C-alpha positions as CSV (number, residue, x, y, z in Angstrom):
1,M,-13.3,-15.6,18.9
2,A,-15.7,-18.3,20.2
3,T,-18.5,-16.8,22.0
4,S,-21.8,-19.2,23.4
5,G,-23.8,-16.4,21.2
6,N,-24.7,-13.9,25.1
7,N,-23.0,-10.7,24.2
8,E,-22.8,-10.3,28.2
9,N,-19.9,-13.2,27.7
10,R,-18.3,-12.0,24.7
11,M,-14.8,-11.5,24.7
12,R,-13.8,-8.8,22.9
13,A,-11.3,-9.5,20.2
14,F,-8.5,-6.6,19.0
15,R,-8.8,-6.6,15.3
16,A,-6.4,-4.0,12.7
17,R,-8.7,-1.5,11.8
18,P,-7.8,0.9,8.6
19,Y,-6.4,4.4,9.9
20,H,-6.2,7.5,8.1
21,D,-3.7,11.1,8.7
22,K,-2.6,13.1,6.7
23,Q,-0.1,13.7,8.6
24,R,1.3,10.3,9.1
25,S,0.3,9.0,5.6
26,H,2.6,5.9,6.3
27,L,0.5,5.0,8.6
28,K,-2.1,2.6,7.1
29,F,-4.0,0.4,10.3
30,V,-4.0,0.6,13.7
31,V,-5.2,-1.7,16.7
32,N,-7.1,-0.1,19.7
33,F,-6.2,-2.0,22.9
34,R,-6.1,-0.9,26.9
35,Q,-2.3,-1.3,28.9
36,N,-2.9,-0.9,32.8
37,G,-6.1,-0.2,32.3
38,K,-5.7,2.7,30.0
39,R,-6.8,3.2,26.4
40,A,-3.7,2.5,24.3
41,R,-3.1,2.3,20.5
42,S,-0.6,0.9,17.9
43,F,0.2,2.4,14.5
44,F,1.3,0.0,11.2
45,E,2.4,1.0,7.8
46,T,1.2,-2.4,6.7
47,K,-2.2,-5.2,7.4
48,K,-0.3,-8.4,8.4
49,A,1.9,-6.4,10.8
50,A,-1.0,-5.1,12.4
51,D,-2.9,-8.6,12.5
52,S,-0.1,-10.1,14.1
53,F,-0.1,-7.2,16.6
54,A,-3.9,-7.9,17.3
55,Q,-3.4,-12.1,17.3
56,L,-0.6,-11.2,20.0
57,K,-2.6,-9.1,22.3
58,N,-6.0,-11.5,21.8
59,N,-3.9,-14.0,23.0
60,E,-2.5,-12.3,25.7
61,L,-6.1,-11.5,26.8
62,L,-6.6,-15.3,26.7
63,I,-3.7,-16.4,28.7
64,G,-4.6,-14.1,31.2
65,E,-7.8,-15.2,31.8
66,T,-6.9,-19.3,31.7
67,A,-3.7,-18.6,34.1
68,G,-7.3,-17.0,36.5
69,A,-9.2,-19.8,36.0
70,K,-6.3,-22.2,36.9
71,Q,-5.3,-20.8,40.0
72,L,-9.1,-21.2,41.3
73,A,-9.9,-24.5,40.1
74,A,-6.9,-25.3,42.6
75,F,-8.8,-24.5,45.5
76,G,-11.6,-25.9,43.5
77,K,-13.8,-22.4,42.0
78,T,-14.6,-21.2,39.0
79,I,-15.0,-17.1,37.7
80,A,-18.7,-17.4,38.4
81,D,-17.8,-18.3,41.7
82,A,-15.2,-15.3,42.3
83,I,-18.1,-13.2,40.7
84,E,-20.6,-14.5,43.2
85,F,-18.1,-13.8,46.2
86,Y,-16.5,-10.3,45.0
87,L,-19.5,-8.7,43.5
88,P,-21.6,-8.4,47.1
89,H,-18.0,-6.6,48.1
90,L,-18.2,-3.8,45.1
91,Q,-21.9,-3.1,45.6
92,A,-21.0,-2.6,49.2
93,S,-17.9,-0.2,48.9
94,T,-19.2,2.0,46.0
95,G,-22.7,2.2,47.7
96,H,-23.9,0.6,44.4
97,A,-26.9,-1.9,44.9
98,R,-26.9,-3.3,41.5
99,S,-29.2,-6.1,40.0
100,A,-28.4,-9.3,38.7
101,R,-28.9,-9.6,35.2
């Protein structure tokens, strides 16, 4: 995935990784992702299947971000505007006063 070079703004890409388990020796690859806010993993016998699934998850991530940006754009706002507005609320409600990076 393309990035701006700034690690804070880098989108995390899903990818297939080698997987080894003697009890399930037919499974050779794993893709780690989040589903409903929880860690999830899918296992595959072939790299091609794992890569296809990882690409699907990457596309879902991109579509979700694009949809959110379009919803804000309808009001003339950006994701940065949303963060600037929402972050003080989160800091006040959790009692954490974090400085801007």
